[in-house]
C-alpha positions as CSV (number, residue, x, y, z in Angstrom):
1,M,169.0,-54.4,13.8
2,D,167.8,-57.0,11.2
3,N,167.4,-55.7,7.4
4,N,164.2,-57.4,6.2
5,R,164.9,-56.8,2.7
6,D,168.3,-58.5,2.8
7,L,166.8,-61.3,4.9
8,F,164.2,-61.8,2.3
9,D,166.9,-61.5,-0.7
10,G,169.1,-63.9,1.0
11,M,166.3,-66.3,1.3
12,V,165.4,-66.4,-2.3
13,I,169.2,-66.7,-3.2
14,F,169.4,-69.6,-0.8
15,C,166.5,-71.4,-2.1
16,A,167.9,-71.0,-5.7
17,V,171.3,-72.6,-4.6
18,V,169.5,-75.7,-3.1
19,D,167.3,-76.1,-6.1
20,E,170.2,-75.7,-8.6
21,N,172.5,-77.7,-6.4
22,G,175.2,-75.2,-6.7
23,F,176.2,-71.6,-6.6
24,A,177.5,-71.6,-10.4
25,A,174.0,-72.7,-11.6
26,A,172.1,-70.4,-9.1
27,A,174.0,-67.5,-10.2
28,E,173.4,-68.2,-13.8
29,R,169.6,-68.3,-12.9
30,L,169.6,-65.2,-11.0
31,G,172.0,-63.3,-13.4
32,H,174.8,-62.6,-10.7
33,S,178.3,-64.0,-10.3
34,A,179.0,-67.0,-8.3
35,S,181.1,-65.3,-5.8
36,H,178.2,-62.6,-5.2
37,I,175.9,-65.9,-4.5
38,S,178.5,-67.5,-2.2
39,K,178.8,-64.1,-0.3
40,E,175.0,-63.7,0.1
41,V,174.6,-67.2,1.4
42,A,177.3,-66.5,4.0
43,R,175.8,-63.2,5.0
44,L,172.4,-65.0,5.6
45,E,174.1,-67.7,7.7
46,Q,175.8,-65.0,9.8
47,R,172.4,-62.9,10.2
48,L,170.8,-66.3,11.2
49,G,173.7,-67.5,13.5
50,A,173.5,-71.0,11.9
51,R,175.3,-73.0,9.2
52,L,172.9,-73.9,6.5
53,L,175.2,-75.6,4.0
54,N,178.1,-77.8,4.2
55,R,180.5,-77.0,1.3
56,T,183.6,-78.8,-0.2
57,T,185.1,-78.1,-3.4
58,R,182.9,-80.5,-5.1
59,T,179.7,-81.0,-3.1
60,L,177.2,-79.0,-1.4
61,S,174.7,-80.4,1.1
62,L,172.3,-79.2,3.7
63,T,172.8,-79.3,7.3
64,E,169.9,-80.4,9.3
65,I,168.8,-76.6,10.3
66,G,169.4,-76.0,6.8
67,R,167.0,-78.3,5.7
68,T,164.5,-77.1,7.8
69,Y,165.3,-73.5,7.0
70,Y,165.1,-74.5,3.4
71,E,161.7,-76.2,3.6
72,Q,160.0,-73.2,5.2
73,A,162.0,-70.5,3.2
74,R,160.6,-72.2,0.0
75,T,157.0,-72.1,1.1
76,I,157.5,-68.4,1.7
77,V,159.4,-67.4,-1.6
78,E,156.7,-69.4,-3.5
79,D,153.7,-67.6,-1.6
80,A,155.7,-64.1,-2.4
81,R,155.8,-65.0,-6.1
82,E,152.2,-66.1,-6.2
83,I,151.3,-62.8,-4.5
84,R,153.3,-61.0,-7.2
85,N,151.7,-62.8,-10.1
86,R,148.3,-62.1,-8.9
87,I,149.1,-58.5,-8.6
88,R,150.6,-58.3,-11.8
89,A,147.6,-60.3,-13.6
90,V,144.9,-57.9,-11.9
91,G,147.2,-55.1,-13.0
92,D,147.0,-56.1,-16.6
93,K,143.2,-56.4,-16.5
94,P,140.8,-53.7,-15.9
95,A,138.9,-55.0,-12.8
96,G,138.0,-53.9,-9.2
97,L,136.1,-50.8,-7.9
98,L,136.6,-47.7,-10.0
99,R,135.6,-44.4,-7.9
100,V,134.8,-41.4,-10.3
101,S,133.8,-37.9,-9.5
102,V,132.2,-35.8,-12.4
103,P,130.2,-32.5,-12.9
104,V,126.4,-33.0,-12.8
105,S,126.0,-31.5,-16.2
106,F,128.8,-33.7,-17.6
107,A,127.1,-36.9,-16.2
108,R,123.6,-35.9,-17.4
109,N,124.6,-34.7,-20.8
110,Y,127.2,-37.5,-21.7
111,L,128.3,-40.0,-19.3
112,D,124.9,-41.4,-18.2
113,A,124.4,-42.4,-22.0
114,W,128.0,-43.8,-22.3
115,L,128.2,-45.8,-18.9
116,P,126.4,-49.0,-20.5
117,E,128.9,-49.5,-23.1
118,F,131.7,-49.0,-20.6
119,M,129.8,-51.6,-18.3
120,E,129.3,-54.0,-21.1
121,T,133.0,-53.8,-22.2
122,Y,134.8,-54.1,-18.8
123,A,132.5,-56.3,-17.0
124,S,135.0,-57.1,-14.2
125,V,135.1,-53.3,-13.5
126,R,132.7,-51.9,-10.6
127,L,131.8,-48.6,-10.7
128,H,131.0,-45.9,-7.9
129,I,130.0,-42.5,-9.7
130,E,129.6,-39.2,-7.7
131,A,127.7,-36.6,-10.0
132,S,128.5,-33.4,-8.1
133,D,129.7,-29.9,-8.8
134,R,131.9,-29.7,-5.8
135,M,135.7,-29.9,-6.2
136,A,136.6,-33.3,-4.9
137,D,140.0,-34.2,-3.6
138,V,141.2,-36.9,-5.4
139,V,143.7,-38.4,-3.4
140,A,142.2,-37.3,0.1
141,E,138.6,-38.8,-0.8
142,G,140.1,-41.7,-2.6
143,F,138.8,-41.1,-6.0
144,D,140.4,-42.8,-8.9
145,V,139.5,-40.5,-11.6
146,V,137.7,-36.9,-11.4
147,V,136.3,-34.8,-14.3
148,R,136.8,-30.8,-13.8
149,A,136.4,-27.8,-16.2
150,G,138.2,-24.8,-16.1
151,R,141.7,-23.6,-15.4
152,L,143.7,-26.4,-13.5
153,D,145.9,-25.5,-10.1
154,D,149.2,-27.0,-10.0
155,T,147.8,-30.0,-8.3
156,G,150.4,-32.6,-9.0
157,L,147.8,-34.8,-10.7
158,I,147.8,-36.0,-14.1
159,A,145.5,-34.3,-16.8
160,R,144.2,-35.6,-19.9
161,R,142.0,-33.1,-21.9
162,L,138.6,-34.2,-22.9
163,M,136.7,-31.6,-24.5
164,T,136.7,-27.6,-24.2
165,T,133.6,-25.7,-23.0
166,R,132.7,-21.9,-22.9
167,L,131.4,-20.0,-19.9
168,L,128.2,-18.6,-21.2
169,T,126.2,-15.9,-19.9
170,V,122.6,-16.7,-20.4
171,A,118.8,-15.8,-19.8
172,S,115.2,-17.0,-20.7
173,P,113.6,-15.1,-23.5
174,A,110.9,-14.4,-20.7
175,Y,113.3,-12.7,-18.4
176,L,114.8,-10.7,-21.3
177,A,111.4,-9.5,-22.4
178,R,110.6,-8.4,-18.9
179,H,114.0,-7.0,-18.1
180,G,115.8,-6.1,-21.3
181,M,118.7,-7.2,-22.7
182,P,122.2,-6.2,-21.2
183,E,124.5,-4.8,-23.9
184,T,127.7,-4.6,-21.9
185,P,128.9,-6.5,-18.9
186,A,128.4,-3.3,-16.6
187,E,124.7,-3.2,-17.4
188,L,124.5,-6.5,-15.3
189,A,124.4,-4.4,-12.3
190,G,120.7,-3.6,-12.9
191,H,119.6,-7.4,-13.2
192,T,118.7,-10.3,-11.1
193,L,121.8,-12.6,-11.0
194,I,122.2,-16.2,-10.1
195,D,125.8,-17.5,-9.2
196,F,127.7,-20.7,-8.7
197,S,129.0,-21.1,-4.7
198,Y,132.3,-22.7,-6.0
199,R,133.4,-19.9,-8.1
200,R,136.8,-18.7,-7.1
201,T,136.1,-14.9,-7.1
202,A,132.3,-15.2,-5.7
203,T,131.7,-11.5,-6.2
204,T,133.2,-11.2,-9.7
205,W,132.4,-12.0,-13.0
206,E,135.2,-11.4,-15.4
207,Y,134.7,-10.8,-19.3
208,K,137.0,-10.1,-22.1
209,G,137.0,-6.7,-23.8
210,D,139.0,-5.2,-27.1
211,G,142.3,-6.6,-27.0
212,G,141.9,-9.2,-24.7
213,R,141.8,-6.7,-21.8
214,R,140.0,-8.1,-18.6
215,I,136.6,-6.7,-17.5
216,P,135.9,-7.6,-13.9
217,V,132.2,-6.8,-12.9
218,S,131.3,-6.8,-9.1
219,V,128.1,-8.7,-8.7
220,A,125.6,-9.1,-5.9
221,P,123.8,-12.2,-6.9
222,R,120.0,-12.9,-5.7
223,L,120.7,-16.4,-5.7
224,V,124.0,-18.5,-4.8
225,C,123.9,-22.2,-5.2
226,N,126.4,-25.2,-5.5
227,S,124.6,-26.9,-8.3
228,A,124.8,-26.1,-12.0
229,E,121.3,-27.9,-12.4
230,T,119.7,-25.5,-9.9
231,E,121.3,-22.5,-11.8
232,L,120.0,-23.8,-15.0
233,S,116.5,-24.6,-13.8
234,V,116.1,-21.1,-12.0
235,A,117.2,-19.4,-15.3
236,L,114.8,-21.8,-17.3
237,A,112.3,-20.4,-15.0
238,G,112.9,-16.7,-16.0
239,A,114.0,-15.7,-12.7
240,G,117.6,-14.1,-13.7
241,I,120.7,-14.3,-15.6
242,T,123.5,-16.9,-14.7
243,R,126.8,-18.1,-16.2
244,L,127.1,-21.7,-17.3
245,P,129.6,-24.0,-19.0
246,S,128.1,-24.5,-22.7
247,M,128.3,-28.5,-22.1
248,A,125.4,-27.6,-19.2
249,C,123.1,-25.7,-21.4
250,E,123.9,-26.2,-25.0
251,K,120.4,-28.3,-25.6
252,Q,118.5,-25.6,-24.0
253,I,120.4,-22.9,-26.1
254,A,119.6,-24.9,-29.1
255,S,115.9,-25.4,-28.5
256,G,115.6,-21.5,-27.7
257,A,114.7,-21.9,-23.9
258,L,117.9,-19.9,-23.0
259,V,119.5,-17.1,-25.0
260,P,123.4,-16.2,-24.6
261,I,123.9,-12.7,-23.9
262,L,127.2,-10.6,-23.8
263,T,128.8,-13.0,-26.4
264,R,131.1,-10.4,-27.8
265,Y,132.7,-10.5,-24.4
266,E,133.0,-14.1,-24.0
267,E,136.4,-15.5,-22.2
268,E,138.4,-17.9,-24.1
269,P,137.1,-21.7,-24.1
270,I,138.3,-23.6,-21.0
271,G,139.0,-27.2,-20.8
272,V,137.3,-30.2,-19.5
273,F,140.1,-32.8,-18.1
274,A,140.1,-36.1,-16.5
275,L,142.4,-36.0,-13.6
276,Y,144.1,-39.0,-11.8
277,P,147.1,-39.2,-9.3
278,S,149.9,-40.9,-11.4
279,R,151.0,-42.4,-14.6
280,V,153.3,-44.5,-12.6
281,H,152.0,-48.2,-12.1
282,L,148.6,-46.7,-13.5
283,A,145.8,-49.3,-12.7
284,A,144.3,-50.7,-15.8
285,K,140.7,-49.8,-14.7
286,V,141.9,-46.2,-14.6
287,R,143.6,-46.3,-18.0
288,A,140.6,-48.0,-19.7
289,F,138.2,-45.5,-17.9
290,V,140.1,-42.1,-19.1
291,D,140.9,-43.8,-22.6
292,F,137.1,-44.6,-23.0
293,L,136.1,-40.9,-22.0
294,V,139.1,-39.5,-24.5
295,D,137.6,-41.6,-27.2
296,R,134.0,-40.8,-26.6
297,C,134.5,-37.0,-26.2
298,G,136.5,-37.2,-29.5
299,G,133.6,-38.4,-31.1
300,L,131.0,-35.7,-30.1
301,P,129.6,-33.3,-32.8
302,A,131.7,-30.3,-33.6
303,T,129.1,-27.9,-32.0
304,G,131.9,-25.1,-31.0
305,T,131.9,-26.4,-27.5
306,T,134.0,-29.5,-27.9
307,G,137.4,-30.1,-29.3
């Protein structure tokens, strides 16, 4: 059975011998010994079943079939080099389609305002942004980058931290005026709750007590949805208590439209990460976008929700 790699390697060496008019000159150009070059040409002739070169102690000439082979092989080698050079040129410059998945709140509060600058800076990059709160599969769905908040599973993906956010329990002043302020996690049982459908433990909200002990609270939400934006809207309307990343509701908290509750029981801040498949042969467009996000997130005001 033919070894295609050996066939192509032999083709490159054979063309170099002809171009340099000798084994020694070809060896110097390719960084091999003259004996290695001679053996590779002999192996190529053996695989082809034809003599390509006439050799004497002083001269080297092409046979008739060798000249035909050289003319075709040289075209193939030059085309392969041109393809390689094009790939390298594209790899060095951010260009092409970049597919990105980000949480809706991250897009609304941050990315939407940053995109025009990225588009102006990297004019050769075309963007496909999916703003969704679902857990997109980077590899299976063909995304170049996804932004996720929370504890990361061991997915084999590369993670760059963008910021930190806190998981806050919030309600509107109107809701609290009607139903009262819960003082402990256990008191949530008497309230209308709004929950996120992609949460890992759909029937449990977890808090942190004295000494870092875990306080799991069984919940029976009145509304479960797959959008942080819907959670936010319903809570703002005074229809219940929900838990949101601070990056999704910090403006509403700052304006007084939402009130953080159970703050003494908050868990530790969670990371927001840019995830991508591999550092090996990382496309320039991916590196440029991730570096851009890291830079912009690093320039956000120190509000206690970023870092």
